[in-house]
C-alpha positions, 0 to 999 in steps of 0.5 A, a space after each residue: 171533114 179535113 180542114 188545111 190551112 197554108 199560112 206563113 210561120 210567124 216565129 218570134 214575131 206572132 209570139 210578140 204580136 197576137 194580131 198577126 192573124 195570118 201566121 201558123 202560130 195565131 189562129 182566128 179558127 177553130 177546128 169544131 170538131 173538124 180535122 185541122 192542120 195548120 202549117 207553112 210546109 209547102 214545097 214538094 211531095 213529102 210537105 205537109 201541103 202535098 200529104 194532106 191536100 189528098 183528102 182535104 175537103 177545105 184549103 185555105 191559102 195565102 198569097 204572102 205564102 202560097 200552096 200552089 194548087 197545080 192541075 196534077 194536084 187537084 187529080 190527087 185532092 179528090 176530096 177537095 170541095 172549096 177553096 179559100 184565099 185569105 187575102 186578095 188574088 187567086 192566082 196560085 190555085 189552077 183556076 181552069 182546074 177548079 172549075 174542071 174539078 168542080 171546086 169552088 174557089 174564094 177570096 176576101 175581096 176588097 180586104 187588103 185593096 187600101 193597103 196595096 194601094 197606100 203601099 204603091 203610092 210609098 213605092 212611087 215615091 221612094 223610087 222618084 225621090 231616090 229614098 233607099 240610096 239615101 237611107 244606106 248612105 246614112 247607115 253607112 256613116 256617109 253624108 254626100 247631098 249630091 250623090 243622092 240629089 243628081 238621080 230625085 224628083 218631084 212626083 208633082 208634073 209627071 204622068 203616072 199609069 195603072 196597068 187595071 184601074 179595078 178595086 186596087 188600081 183606082 185607089 192609087 190614082 185616087 191617092 194620087 190626085 193631091 201630089 198634083 201629077 201632071 196626067 193619071 192614065 189606065 190601061 184596062 180592058 174595061 173603061 171605067 164608069 164615066 163619073 169613076 174617071 171623071 172623079 179621078 181624072 183618069 184616061 183610058 189608053 187602049 193600047 199597052 204600047 202607047 200606054 208605057 210610052 206616055 207614063 213616067 211611072 207605071 204601076 201594075 195592078 192587075 190579076 195574074 191570069 193567061 192574059 197577063 202572065 210575062 205581060 211587061 216584057 223585053 219588047 214591052 221595056 222598049 216602049 217604055 218613056 225613058 227615065 221611067 219608074 216600074 212599080 208591080 205590087 200585083 203579081 211577080 210573073 207579070 213582069 219577066 225578072 230576067 228582062 226587068 233586072 237587065 233594063 235596071 242595070 243597064 239604064 232602060 229603067 231609071 229616069 232623067 226624062 224630061 231633064 238632061 245630065 251627064 248620066 241619062 237613062 232609059 229606065 230608073 227604077 223597079 219596086 214592089 212585093 211580089 215575086 215570080 216565086 215566093 219566098 223568093 229564092 236567096 239569088 233572086 236577081 230582083 234582090 240585088 238589081 241596081 241602076 247604073 248609079 247604085 239605086 232603082 231597087 225598092 223590092 221588099 218581101 209581099 207584106 203590102 196587103 198583109 197589114 196588121 188591119 188587113 190581117 183583121 179583114 181577111 180573117 174575119 172575111 175567112 171565118 164567115 166564108 167557111 161558116 157560110 160553107 158549112 152551115 150552107 149558107 150562100 156566100 158573097 157573090 164579090 168573093 166568089 172567083 169559081 162557082 160550082 164549074 164556072 167562073 163568076 168573075 172576069 178578074 181573072 180575064 175575059 171568059 
């Protein structure tokens, strides 16, 4: 049996830190007599990914360096039985094709939800407090407090809303409670249980345009699927509250990259409301760690897009869910999923995205 793992290369960092378990160098699995291929090569027909997927029975991928398993590749992967996402988020796999081909898709649900939720809160704060331009100023050797303070605000008294109130979105709301926000709201196809909503003081807004129009900060915490691809586009951005900030740690393709960059550059994403200054923005800033293609091209517009004051960009590589703590959790979970498969033991229901010929979750849209 062939097991194929597509992971990111750790290089010198992996040599120095053995807890970097999500890398090609530091393995948490052993072959146990099977053919076990580990590589970061995933692009194009000559990649290790595409050459070995044709006869692999198990595929291990990660959202941080995804091997994109398309419907065309499913046609070639005639021996494939199991896809395991080392982490959370299996949108790099054509799930409809997996259903059609009878290939199971599992992920380590919950393994990095705290890690991502913490990153969301950090990203919100660095945008609202105008942190990145302030740090860049110090690195340059400059010191002009007014240039930073004119675009720095408190999170207290702001309305913060999450698109998606599942495992991550709900934890974001929990972590925002001590900041005394004016209100915490959410948009989701399903309402939170009454007790859960009451615990965070979360109010559901059922119309997306109405939802974004009320938010000072919008954070995207929903899976990528047919219903959410391109969800935050030029049309929706027109309905954003003037002066809003946007944080996306879900999936890059949920946001239209060019529309977001244009809004940020023009000022449609960069907030002064409810205050009035000589320079006012409609859109204040964009932060996150997910990109529509990963690794992101060097000329990707989100790398350098800024608001008219030279700030408003909090983009980083996709690492929110791959902290060392998260890697330990999803390494254990991946090992458990594969051991269950090899020994014909039942899988944890919460980890199953696609079972044998059918979806086992509504996380990727209502089916």
